[in-house]
Each structure stands twice: as C-alpha cells, then as structure tokens.
C-alpha positions as a LaTeX table, in Angstrom:
\begin{tabular}{lrrr}
\hline
Residue & $x$ (\AA) & $y$ (\AA) & $z$ (\AA) \\
\hline
Unk1 & 6.23 & 48.26 & 98.41 \\
Unk2 & 7.84 & 44.49 & 98.67 \\
Unk3 & 11.24 & 44.72 & 97.21 \\
Unk4 & 13.80 & 42.32 & 96.95 \\
Unk5 & 17.76 & 42.56 & 96.27 \\
Unk6 & 18.83 & 41.56 & 92.82 \\
Unk7 & 21.57 & 39.10 & 93.01 \\
Unk8 & 24.12 & 41.00 & 90.86 \\
Unk9 & 27.60 & 40.93 & 91.83 \\
Unk10 & 28.63 & 43.58 & 89.63 \\
Unk11 & 30.13 & 46.80 & 91.15 \\
Unk12 & 31.03 & 50.24 & 89.78 \\
Unk13 & 33.09 & 52.82 & 91.47 \\
Unk14 & 30.26 & 54.85 & 92.45 \\
Unk15 & 29.15 & 56.86 & 95.40 \\
Unk16 & 25.44 & 57.71 & 95.30 \\
Unk17 & 24.42 & 60.75 & 97.44 \\
Unk18 & 20.69 & 61.16 & 98.71 \\
Unk19 & 19.77 & 64.42 & 100.62 \\
Unk20 & 17.32 & 63.30 & 103.24 \\
Unk21 & 14.60 & 65.78 & 104.73 \\
Unk22 & 11.54 & 64.47 & 106.26 \\
Unk23 & 11.38 & 61.78 & 103.68 \\
Unk24 & 10.64 & 58.39 & 105.94 \\
Unk25 & 7.78 & 57.47 & 103.56 \\
Unk26 & 9.71 & 57.60 & 100.28 \\
Unk27 & 13.47 & 56.96 & 101.11 \\
Unk28 & 13.00 & 53.17 & 101.00 \\
Unk29 & 11.97 & 53.00 & 97.66 \\
Unk30 & 14.77 & 55.43 & 96.45 \\
Unk31 & 17.40 & 53.15 & 98.33 \\
Unk32 & 15.88 & 49.88 & 96.79 \\
Unk33 & 16.10 & 51.48 & 93.28 \\
Unk34 & 19.90 & 51.73 & 93.93 \\
Unk35 & 20.39 & 48.38 & 95.57 \\
Unk36 & 18.25 & 46.50 & 92.55 \\
Unk37 & 20.68 & 47.95 & 90.08 \\
Unk38 & 22.14 & 45.53 & 87.44 \\
Unk39 & 25.59 & 47.22 & 88.48 \\
Unk40 & 25.70 & 48.37 & 91.85 \\
Unk41 & 27.34 & 51.33 & 93.13 \\
Unk42 & 30.33 & 50.89 & 95.75 \\
Unk43 & 28.44 & 53.10 & 98.47 \\
Unk44 & 25.32 & 55.02 & 99.46 \\
Unk45 & 25.61 & 58.24 & 101.26 \\
Unk46 & 22.50 & 59.33 & 103.17 \\
Unk47 & 22.64 & 63.14 & 104.31 \\
Unk48 & 20.00 & 64.06 & 106.98 \\
Unk49 & 19.69 & 67.58 & 106.61 \\
Unk50 & 18.44 & 68.11 & 110.13 \\
Unk51 & 15.16 & 66.52 & 109.67 \\
Unk52 & 12.37 & 67.94 & 112.18 \\
Unk53 & 9.99 & 65.13 & 111.90 \\
Unk54 & 10.49 & 63.72 & 115.64 \\
Unk55 & 13.13 & 61.35 & 114.52 \\
Unk56 & 11.14 & 59.57 & 111.63 \\
Unk57 & 13.48 & 60.18 & 109.17 \\
Unk58 & 16.56 & 59.32 & 111.27 \\
Unk59 & 14.86 & 56.10 & 112.27 \\
Unk60 & 14.24 & 55.26 & 108.46 \\
Unk61 & 17.86 & 56.01 & 107.64 \\
Unk62 & 19.06 & 53.75 & 110.81 \\
Unk63 & 16.59 & 51.08 & 109.50 \\
Unk64 & 18.30 & 51.17 & 105.88 \\
Unk65 & 21.47 & 50.89 & 107.19 \\
Unk66 & 21.13 & 47.90 & 109.27 \\
Unk67 & 18.89 & 46.20 & 106.66 \\
Unk68 & 21.22 & 46.67 & 103.74 \\
Unk69 & 24.75 & 46.74 & 105.49 \\
Unk70 & 25.50 & 43.20 & 104.15 \\
Unk71 & 24.62 & 44.11 & 100.71 \\
Unk72 & 26.03 & 47.54 & 100.08 \\
Unk73 & 28.03 & 50.05 & 102.26 \\
Unk74 & 25.69 & 52.64 & 103.71 \\
Unk75 & 27.36 & 55.98 & 104.91 \\
Unk76 & 25.16 & 58.21 & 107.16 \\
Unk77 & 25.90 & 62.13 & 107.85 \\
Unk78 & 23.74 & 64.31 & 109.84 \\
Unk79 & 23.88 & 68.14 & 109.50 \\
Unk80 & 23.95 & 69.97 & 112.51 \\
Unk81 & 21.32 & 72.33 & 111.08 \\
Unk82 & 19.08 & 72.54 & 108.05 \\
Unk83 & 21.02 & 73.57 & 105.12 \\
Unk84 & 18.99 & 72.75 & 102.25 \\
Unk85 & 19.30 & 70.10 & 99.33 \\
Unk86 & 22.58 & 71.69 & 97.89 \\
Unk87 & 24.38 & 71.61 & 100.87 \\
Unk88 & 23.46 & 68.36 & 101.73 \\
Unk89 & 24.47 & 67.24 & 98.49 \\
Unk90 & 27.87 & 69.04 & 99.16 \\
Unk91 & 28.31 & 66.90 & 102.52 \\
Unk92 & 27.83 & 63.64 & 100.65 \\
Unk93 & 30.02 & 64.67 & 97.64 \\
Unk94 & 32.89 & 65.85 & 99.70 \\
Unk95 & 32.43 & 62.47 & 101.71 \\
Unk96 & 32.51 & 60.44 & 98.67 \\
Unk97 & 35.38 & 58.00 & 98.16 \\
Unk98 & 34.61 & 56.47 & 94.81 \\
Unk99 & 35.57 & 57.68 & 91.13 \\
Unk100 & 31.89 & 58.84 & 90.02 \\
Unk101 & 29.33 & 60.55 & 92.15 \\
Unk102 & 25.54 & 60.05 & 91.37 \\
Unk103 & 22.56 & 61.80 & 92.61 \\
Unk104 & 19.32 & 60.89 & 93.67 \\
Unk105 & 16.40 & 62.58 & 95.52 \\
Unk106 & 14.68 & 60.74 & 98.12 \\
Unk107 & 11.33 & 60.91 & 96.44 \\
Unk108 & 12.53 & 59.63 & 93.11 \\
Unk109 & 13.90 & 56.21 & 91.88 \\
Unk110 & 16.03 & 54.94 & 89.08 \\
Unk111 & 15.87 & 52.32 & 86.20 \\
Unk112 & 17.56 & 49.18 & 87.13 \\
Unk113 & 20.03 & 49.64 & 84.28 \\
Unk114 & 20.80 & 53.38 & 85.09 \\
Unk115 & 24.39 & 52.90 & 86.18 \\
Unk116 & 25.18 & 50.05 & 83.77 \\
Unk117 & 24.40 & 52.00 & 80.80 \\
Unk118 & 25.48 & 55.61 & 82.32 \\
Unk119 & 28.64 & 54.62 & 83.92 \\
Unk120 & 29.38 & 52.35 & 80.85 \\
Unk121 & 28.99 & 55.20 & 78.61 \\
Unk122 & 31.36 & 57.34 & 80.68 \\
Unk123 & 34.15 & 54.79 & 80.90 \\
Unk124 & 34.02 & 54.47 & 77.26 \\
Unk125 & 34.13 & 58.49 & 77.24 \\
Unk126 & 36.92 & 59.14 & 79.87 \\
Unk127 & 37.22 & 63.00 & 78.93 \\
Unk128 & 33.38 & 63.25 & 79.94 \\
Unk129 & 33.20 & 64.86 & 83.55 \\
Unk130 & 29.45 & 65.00 & 83.71 \\
Unk131 & 26.21 & 63.18 & 82.18 \\
Unk132 & 22.85 & 63.20 & 82.53 \\
Unk133 & 19.75 & 61.57 & 80.79 \\
Unk134 & 16.07 & 61.56 & 80.49 \\
Unk135 & 13.47 & 61.17 & 82.94 \\
Unk136 & 9.89 & 60.48 & 83.11 \\
Unk137 & 7.19 & 61.21 & 85.43 \\
Unk138 & 5.33 & 57.65 & 86.25 \\
Unk139 & 3.13 & 55.98 & 88.79 \\
Unk140 & 4.05 & 52.48 & 87.49 \\
Unk141 & 6.16 & 49.67 & 88.62 \\
Unk142 & 7.36 & 48.26 & 85.35 \\
Unk143 & 10.42 & 48.97 & 83.24 \\
Unk144 & 11.40 & 48.42 & 80.01 \\
Unk145 & 14.82 & 46.85 & 79.32 \\
Unk146 & 17.29 & 48.80 & 77.18 \\
Unk147 & 20.43 & 47.62 & 75.12 \\
Unk148 & 23.12 & 49.36 & 76.59 \\
Unk149 & 24.87 & 49.68 & 73.16 \\
Unk150 & 23.71 & 52.17 & 70.52 \\
Unk151 & 22.13 & 54.68 & 72.99 \\
Unk152 & 22.53 & 57.99 & 71.37 \\
Unk153 & 23.89 & 61.03 & 73.49 \\
Unk154 & 23.70 & 64.81 & 72.76 \\
Unk155 & 25.47 & 67.73 & 73.92 \\
Unk156 & 23.53 & 70.07 & 76.38 \\
Unk157 & 23.39 & 73.61 & 74.79 \\
Unk158 & 24.24 & 76.32 & 77.07 \\
Unk159 & 21.83 & 78.86 & 75.35 \\
Unk160 & 19.02 & 76.39 & 75.72 \\
Unk161 & 19.73 & 75.83 & 79.64 \\
Unk162 & 19.66 & 79.48 & 80.27 \\
Unk163 & 16.12 & 79.42 & 79.00 \\
Unk164 & 15.06 & 76.10 & 80.52 \\
Unk165 & 16.69 & 73.44 & 82.86 \\
Unk166 & 17.12 & 70.63 & 80.84 \\
Unk167 & 19.08 & 68.57 & 83.67 \\
Unk168 & 17.11 & 66.44 & 86.02 \\
Unk169 & 19.62 & 66.17 & 89.44 \\
Unk170 & 18.18 & 62.40 & 89.71 \\
Unk171 & 19.96 & 61.76 & 86.39 \\
Unk172 & 23.24 & 63.35 & 87.05 \\
Unk173 & 26.64 & 61.61 & 87.27 \\
Unk174 & 29.97 & 63.34 & 87.76 \\
Unk175 & 33.46 & 62.73 & 87.99 \\
Unk176 & 34.36 & 63.08 & 91.56 \\
Unk177 & 37.37 & 65.43 & 90.61 \\
Unk178 & 35.11 & 67.98 & 89.23 \\
Unk179 & 35.83 & 71.21 & 91.61 \\
Unk180 & 32.61 & 73.03 & 91.34 \\
Unk181 & 29.89 & 72.32 & 93.92 \\
Unk182 & 26.05 & 73.36 & 94.55 \\
Unk183 & 26.03 & 77.01 & 95.56 \\
Unk184 & 26.40 & 76.94 & 99.56 \\
Unk185 & 23.27 & 79.47 & 100.62 \\
Unk186 & 20.97 & 78.83 & 97.76 \\
Unk187 & 17.60 & 76.72 & 98.65 \\
Unk188 & 15.92 & 76.75 & 95.36 \\
Unk189 & 17.34 & 76.33 & 92.09 \\
Unk190 & 20.58 & 75.49 & 93.54 \\
Unk191 & 21.20 & 72.57 & 91.01 \\
Unk192 & 20.39 & 74.73 & 88.11 \\
Unk193 & 22.91 & 77.17 & 88.97 \\
Unk194 & 25.59 & 74.49 & 89.41 \\
Unk195 & 24.80 & 73.03 & 85.78 \\
Unk196 & 24.93 & 76.58 & 84.47 \\
Unk197 & 28.33 & 77.16 & 86.27 \\
Unk198 & 29.50 & 74.01 & 84.80 \\
Unk199 & 28.55 & 74.73 & 81.14 \\
Unk200 & 29.72 & 78.39 & 81.69 \\
Unk201 & 32.93 & 77.05 & 82.32 \\
Unk202 & 33.16 & 75.33 & 78.93 \\
Unk203 & 32.81 & 71.83 & 80.61 \\
Unk204 & 30.93 & 69.67 & 78.04 \\
Unk205 & 27.70 & 67.92 & 79.59 \\
Unk206 & 26.41 & 64.96 & 77.58 \\
Unk207 & 22.70 & 63.83 & 77.86 \\
Unk208 & 21.93 & 60.28 & 77.10 \\
Unk209 & 18.52 & 59.84 & 75.29 \\
Unk210 & 17.24 & 57.30 & 77.31 \\
Unk211 & 14.97 & 57.55 & 80.31 \\
Unk212 & 16.66 & 56.11 & 83.21 \\
Unk213 & 14.76 & 57.87 & 86.41 \\
Unk214 & 11.44 & 58.48 & 87.65 \\
Unk215 & 9.57 & 61.21 & 89.42 \\
Unk216 & 6.39 & 60.62 & 90.84 \\
Unk217 & 4.96 & 64.33 & 90.68 \\
Unk218 & 4.96 & 67.16 & 88.33 \\
Unk219 & 8.14 & 69.47 & 88.28 \\
Unk220 & 6.35 & 72.12 & 89.87 \\
Unk221 & 3.14 & 73.27 & 91.70 \\
Unk222 & 2.87 & 69.97 & 93.22 \\
Unk223 & 4.72 & 69.16 & 96.56 \\
Unk224 & 8.06 & 69.59 & 98.07 \\
Unk225 & 10.08 & 72.50 & 97.43 \\
Unk226 & 8.82 & 73.11 & 93.92 \\
Unk227 & 5.29 & 73.77 & 95.37 \\
Unk228 & 6.09 & 77.16 & 96.25 \\
Unk229 & 6.12 & 78.78 & 92.92 \\
Unk230 & 6.88 & 82.33 & 93.85 \\
Unk231 & 9.96 & 80.97 & 95.95 \\
Unk232 & 11.16 & 78.63 & 93.00 \\
Unk233 & 10.66 & 82.07 & 90.82 \\
Unk234 & 12.88 & 83.90 & 93.12 \\
Unk235 & 15.32 & 81.11 & 93.30 \\
Unk236 & 15.95 & 81.08 & 89.71 \\
Unk237 & 16.22 & 85.25 & 89.57 \\
Unk238 & 18.93 & 84.86 & 92.15 \\
Unk239 & 20.63 & 82.42 & 90.09 \\
Unk240 & 21.06 & 84.68 & 87.18 \\
Unk241 & 22.00 & 87.59 & 89.49 \\
Unk242 & 24.74 & 85.66 & 90.75 \\
Unk243 & 26.04 & 84.55 & 87.57 \\
Unk244 & 25.83 & 88.17 & 86.62 \\
Unk245 & 27.52 & 89.30 & 89.80 \\
Unk246 & 30.51 & 86.78 & 88.97 \\
Unk247 & 30.64 & 88.40 & 85.41 \\
Unk248 & 29.67 & 84.90 & 84.05 \\
Unk249 & 26.93 & 86.49 & 81.91 \\
Unk250 & 26.52 & 89.86 & 80.42 \\
Unk251 & 24.15 & 92.60 & 81.76 \\
Unk252 & 21.94 & 92.27 & 78.48 \\
Unk253 & 21.64 & 88.53 & 78.83 \\
Unk254 & 20.65 & 88.95 & 82.40 \\
Unk255 & 17.75 & 91.47 & 81.72 \\
Unk256 & 16.54 & 89.31 & 78.83 \\
Unk257 & 16.69 & 86.17 & 80.91 \\
Unk258 & 14.75 & 88.01 & 83.80 \\
Unk259 & 11.91 & 89.00 & 81.61 \\
Unk260 & 11.80 & 85.71 & 80.21 \\
Unk261 & 11.68 & 83.85 & 83.75 \\
Unk262 & 8.89 & 86.45 & 84.81 \\
Unk263 & 6.68 & 85.14 & 81.56 \\
Unk264 & 7.61 & 81.47 & 82.66 \\
Unk265 & 6.51 & 82.42 & 86.30 \\
Unk266 & 3.17 & 83.38 & 85.33 \\
Unk267 & 2.54 & 80.78 & 82.66 \\
Unk268 & 3.12 & 78.16 & 85.78 \\
Unk269 & 0.87 & 80.12 & 87.80 \\
Unk270 & $-2.04$ & 79.53 & 85.30 \\
Unk271 & $-1.19$ & 76.02 & 84.66 \\
Unk272 & $-1.18$ & 75.34 & 88.44 \\
Unk273 & $-4.37$ & 77.00 & 88.99 \\
Unk274 & $-6.13$ & 75.17 & 86.09 \\
Unk275 & $-4.71$ & 71.79 & 87.30 \\
Unk276 & $-5.90$ & 72.33 & 90.98 \\
Unk277 & $-9.33$ & 73.45 & 89.51 \\
Unk278 & $-9.87$ & 70.07 & 87.60 \\
\hline
\end{tabular}
C-alpha cells in the first residue's frame, strides 16, 4: 500500500498503544492510519509481545520507527516473554505520557478523522473518562468525511454489555488517569472484562454513533485469537467467573450469563461451519 503522510500540523495530547505480535504484514497500515489523522497524536507506543517470527515483527517496528521518527514520536517496548494483548496494552498504557490513551490493534485501521472527532468530543465533555464509537468491516480504501459537529453519542448499557460486547478495542479512548487496567492473566476476552469492570464501577461509557475504525475480518471464526471459538468461549466464561468471584455480579446473574454464552457459542459454531462450507 502506497501511503503518504498528511501535512496536518495539529496535535492532540494522545498516546496511541498498539500491541504487536507476529504482525509484520499489517502493522505498517495500522501505523499510517494514525500518522494520517487530521489531528495527530503526540506519540505512538508499539509494544512487541515477544514475537517469535524470526525477528520479522521487530524489524518492522524498527523500520517504522526510523521512517516516521521526524513526523511523530515512536516509543518501542519489548516484553521479556509473551503475555497476551492485554498485558501488552497495559505496558503501553503505563508508559503513556499524554492526557488520553487510544488503542489500536495491528491488523485494524482508523478513519482519518477519528482523533479529531473523538478527542474533540471528550474535550467538550471533560467528565467523561472513556469513549468508544462504531466500527465497520471493510476491504476498501475510501473514506466518507464527517462533520465533527452534531455527531450523536449514546450511553453504553451495562445490561446490554453483559449479553453482548458492544465495544471494540480499536475504538476506545480513555483518559490516562483511569485506574483500571486490562486483567493481567487473561489472554482472551480481556478487553471485554475491562469494559465490564469499568461499567460495574459506575463509570459512564459513551459511544459515538459514527464508524471511525475498520477491521478487515469478521469478529470470530476467521483468524487471530478469535479463530479458536472454544478458547474464546472459555475466555468469556472466565470473565464472568472472575466478576462473580469479585462479587461484582450476583450468582443468579452469573448462571444466566453462562447459559446465554453457551447458546451464543453454538450459534457461532454453526455460522462458522456454514461460512467455511460456502
């Protein structure tokens, strides 16, 4: 992909965290979608989660740092062992020096106006600690321009989130002072558990009703961590178990969610089987 940096000189007090694991083929597109923002962040933090691909991911990280060093500050971190995306995000979050922290996965991209719109909204609503927005699955390169004014925002419902994860990590911006972090051991559904813990702490999460991020694959049954449906299912069950252990949800609600998740799991198995057969 032939990408060129925009001439935007606007900056926002944002640290962008990207966990990197075996992502040499997609990382450049993700980073360029940050560099090409109409309002650029102050820094990008690339956290290598001990990639075991013969140094290919590390070489790509170094190439990006060398190429973009004059355009934007690139901070690189390498974990001493593979810990999972949650721990990698935590390492970047803890190293962040700006007022806001935004998350992007190495195989996703942002709309060019993402930070302009989302950070602008949060600056206008200083009591909001965390926002997200809509995302889309796409294989195209074109973007629709949005007017920053008048974009609607809606409050994320805790009850709806217990039944279905409404928040994609690639869409999230938090204020750095938020105390909660991704669970340190979980390797799947770690983002879902964090969002639930935030909501259960009575922190308001607002969702902007505009698609400002892209994924290039379905959310389950295609590739990456989501490919292993059973492991993802167990990750969600563990999430509910830990919430119950910490007395954040009742026993009755826990058992209801377990049954509901089991039904969702078998639905995903059927959908994935049909998709692969076509």
